[in-house]
C-alpha positions, 0 to 999 in steps of 0.5 A: 238757201244756203244761209238762214233768212236774215231778218232786218228791222224796218221803220214805216215812212210817213214823209215822202219826197226827195228832201226826206230821202236825203235826210234819211240817207244823211242819218245812215238809213235808206228809203225803201218800198215793199210791194206785193200780196195784192196790197198797196205799196208800203214805204219803209226805211232800213239801216244802210250798213245792214242791207249793204252787208246782206247784199254783199253776201249774196242774200236775195231774200230777207224778213222785214220786221216793222214791229207788229209781230208779223215779219214779212218774207221779201225778195230783193227786186230792184237796186237803185244807185246814184248818178255816179253809180257807186252809192246805193240810194233805194231798195224795192222789195217784193213779198214772196212765200218760200215755195214761190217760183222766181227768176233772179240773178245769181252771183258766180264764185269763179276760182281756178284757171283753165289750163290753156290760160298759161299759153303764150298770148293767152288771155282769160275772159270772164263773159258772165260774172253772174247768171239768171236762174229760176227756182223756189224762193227757199232754194236761191243760192247765195252764189254758185261756184265755177271752177275753171281748173276743170276745163282747158279753155272754155266754160259754159253754163252747161258745165255748171253744177247747180244746186237741186231745184235751180235751173238756168234760163239761158242756153247751155252752150252760152259761155261763162268764161274762155281763153283767147289766144291773142298772139296768133291773132297778132302774128296773122295780122302781121303776116298779112301786113308783110304780104301787103307790103311786098305786093306794094313794093313790086314795081309794075312795068308798063310797056315792055311787051309793046316795045318788043313788038314794035318794029325799029326805024331800020326794020321799016326801011 
């Protein structure tokens, strides 16, 4: 891992339920559950500001210390948010060992601009701000740098410079970012529309050929 595994102090939760969870959050703590190692889940609480700070820095692996002298190495498995999706309300951890192979999502630190992004009508689209990777727990990166200045218009998973021991699970041809030229699409649509208007404005002449072939009254006499 790119940084030292952070250690978080936790408190065991004896009282469960919505009422007690709300009380915890009101006091600046979050309810959490710890799973794994063939044992029953353990309910704990953690400091809200501390866990959010570690998550923002890309920490997936942490040590939980409940004061028994044996901190547990865990992996963040699930984050639950409120109904508006903007506040963290619960965290699920899974016990792991540092050599265990896991699958996690890694944040992409995107920098630079493709050379084609400065073209008229160009728009840069970030398709994947994070990717799924597979590696040992000890090798999980805090983030992966994506330098778009090294490409013209398309950056794929295959273009990533992954740390040793880290493998992307998706196909290498999948796009992480690409440049779309909007102007060309607009001009093509305008040209098609113009052709349609020209065809619609040309009146259809009905009966000219028939009139030419039909004899006049003088000719029939």
